[in-house]
C-alpha positions, 0 to 999 in steps of 0.5 A, a space after each residue: 873617480 872614473 878615471 881612478 877606477 879605470 887606471 885601477 882596472 888598467 894596472 891589473 894588467 900591467 905585469 902581463 902587458 907591460 909595454 901596452 900599459 901605463 907604466 915602463 916597458 920592461 920586455 928585454 928584447 924590445 928594450 934592447 932596440 932602444 938605441 941613440 946611436 947611429 945606425 941603418 935604420 931608426 925607428 921613431 915611436 909615437 905611442 897611444 894615450 896613457 900607455 907607457 913606452 914605446 906602447 902597443 907597437 912593440 911587437 910591430 918593432 920587433 918584427 920590423 927589425 928582425 928583417 933589417 939590417 941594423 935597426 932599432 928605435 927611439 920613443 917620441 917624448 910627450 905626454 901622450 895624455 887622454 881627455 881623462 887628464 882635462 879638457 884640453 889635455 889631449 890637444 895639448 898633448 898631441 901638439 907637444 908630440 909633433 913639435 918634438 917629433 920634428 925636433 928629435 929627428 931633425 937632431 938625429 937626421 943631422 947626427 946620422 945622415 945616412 940613416 933611413 928613418 921610419 916613423 910609427 903612431 898608434 892612436 893619439 900617436 897615429 895622429 901625431 905622425 900625421 901632425 908631424 909629416 903634414 902639419 897639425 893643429 883644429 878642433 879635436 874631441 872637445 879642444 883646439 890644437 895649436 898648429 904646427 907646419 908640415 915636414 918639408 920632404 925634399 928637405 932633413 929629415 923630411 928627405 931621410 923618412 923611407 916608411 911611415 905607418 898609423 893605426 887608429 888615427 884620431 884626426 884623420 880623412 877618408 878616402 886617402 890613397 894611403 889608407 889600407 883597404 880591403 877585407 877583414 875589419 878594414 873594410 869600409 873604415 877607409 870611407 869614415 873620417 876620424 875624431 876630426 878630419 883633416 884640413 885641406 892645408 894638412 892633406 895637402 901637407 902629407 901628399 908629399 909622404 903618400 908612397 911611404 905612408 900607410 894609413 890603418 882604420 878599421 870599420 867600427 873603430 869610434 876613434 879613426 871611423 867615426 860614425 861607422 856603426 856598430 862602433 866597437 872599442 874592440 876594433 881601436 884595440 885590435 890592430 896589433 891582433 890582426 895585422 902585425 905580419 902584414 904591417 911589417 912587411 909593408 914597411 920592410 918592402 917600402 924601405 927596401 924601395 919595392 912599390 907596396 900596396 895592402 900587404 896581406 897576411 895570414 894574420 887571424 880574422 877579426 870579429 865581424 862588424 856590420 857594413 851599416 853606416 853612413 860614411 862621411 866620404 867616399 874612397 877616391 881610390 881603388 884599392 889593389 890586393 897585392 901580396 909581396 913576399 920578403 925574405 923567409 926570415 920575415 915570414 916565420 920570425 914575426 912574433 905574431 903569437 906575442 902580438 896576440 897575447 898582449 892584445 887579448 890581455 890589455 884589450 879585455 882590461 882596456 874595455 872594461 876600464 873605458 866602460 867606466 866612461 867615454 872613449 878617451 884615446 
């Protein structure tokens, strides 16, 4: 009953949020970037639970590809099932996602050895990306995910990856050097584990990618900052309203070989959240707030308004849907 009601509410918004709702995306501008041929810059996208391909990350794909020559994307093909589909559904889905992402990147890199690979993930897809790079598996929510090995960064396709960015990962550990820090909704999010922390083995697997990895987690996000109070589902849904421009700058700068840390933009501020709460860990590094300018093309052409419009539509109906049951991503 709750599932049917939730999906019904979500589908009401599908006409206005085609690329986030659980229906296929019909945005012609975005779909024109979906390319399987060899190209200079190729993005692998892991969508969030119960979203149509490519999900919330569509606006970020467009922003990045507007500033990179010969750029396109492909979807990581996996179910993206939430816990509503069954107690084991999330774990089974995430395991398939990591397996398929590694297989797809291997196949593409072997076919296109000169291509620079970029990886993006949101929510469940963020965990899939981290599992793909550093290895994954173990307990999360009320299930146990099958283990998968890390990608060796010294070998194809790991050696072809030039940037990886994730938002709202369910399985993440506090206080990592690659976690975005500092201001607005992000402030304090870095000090909390996700729904489940990553194992020491899987953290070690991510370390070789630390210089090209960026992890966003808002304070109050019930998925990636578990225990930060007050928790608010809006803090899991607003990443692309707030951070599309700066995230695109970070990706482009990292791809182009510039040292990028906590790039900040003039994106709209999020709603305020309390700084109260007991963190599960303490950050081990101090962030450097630095803004690295890119080309004028990026600063003037990033579709921030498009991101805001999509977020306002989808987050509203998702929050209503989630009010019918538990947080399920």
